[in-house]
N, C-alpha and C positions, 0 to 999 in steps of 0.2 A: 640536523636541521629540524625545526619544529613545524608540525602540520596541524591545522585546525580541523577537527572532526565536524563535518557539515551535515552528515546524514548517516544513520544507522540502517543498514540493509538487512542484516541478520544478527544473531547473537555472537557471531565471530567475524563479521565483515562490515566494512563501513567506507564512506567516501571522505576524502580529505581535500584541503586546499592549502597551499597550491598543489599542483600535480607532482607526483613523485617521478623520478627519472632513474632508470637502472638498465644497464646493458643496451643502450641505444633505444630503449622503449620508455614510454611514459604513460601515465594514466592517473586516475584519482580514486581507484578502489583498492582497498587493502584487506587482506585476510590475516588473522592472527595465526602465526606458525605454531604448530603442535598443540592446537586447541580446537576441539570440535564442539559445536552447539547443535541443538536439534534443528532439523531442516523444516522448511515451511510445510505445514500439514501434520507434523509430528507433535506428540505431547510435549508440552513445556516450551514450544517455539516462542510464543509471545512473551513468556516470562524471561527467557534468555535474552531476547531482543530488548525488552524494557530494561533489564539489568545493565546491559552494555550502554544503552542510551542514558540512563541515570548517571552512569559513571563518567562517560567521556563526551557526550554530545556538547558541541560548542566549546570544547576544551582543547588544549594543545597536547599532542603526543609526539613522540620521536619514533621514527622508523629506523631500526638498526638491523644489521646483518641480514639483508634480503636473501631468501633461499631460492625463489623461483617466481616465474610469471606463468599463471595457468592459461589455458586455451581461451579464456574470457578476458584476458589482459588484466587479471587481478594479481597484484603483487602479494606474495606470501612472505612475511617477515616477522621478526621479533618486534613487538610494539611496547614502548615504554611510556608510562604515565607517572608523573611526579618522581622520576628517577627509578621506578621499579618496573620490572616486566609485568605487563598487563595480566598475564596468567596468574600472578600472585594475588591480584585483586579478585579475579574471577573464580579462583579455586578456594578462596577464603583463607589464604596464607599471608594475609597482610601483616 
């Protein structure tokens, strides 16, 4: 199922529409599995956030192979954009 990215929250976390649903829970915030970006207040935080925004803001992504839901109800999963794992775009392995 395709989800539209409606807001970038951090360099590895964003909101989608419609809400995701997994293991009887649902929400609209997703974190990219196995990818870490700088946290707010750290060096390069704004750069990482802008990079993700330029790549997927208002675009469609696929959520595949959910791994977990964290304590803040954020779904951690593999994210695909244009058929490739988003990590390939973010790591420069396009």
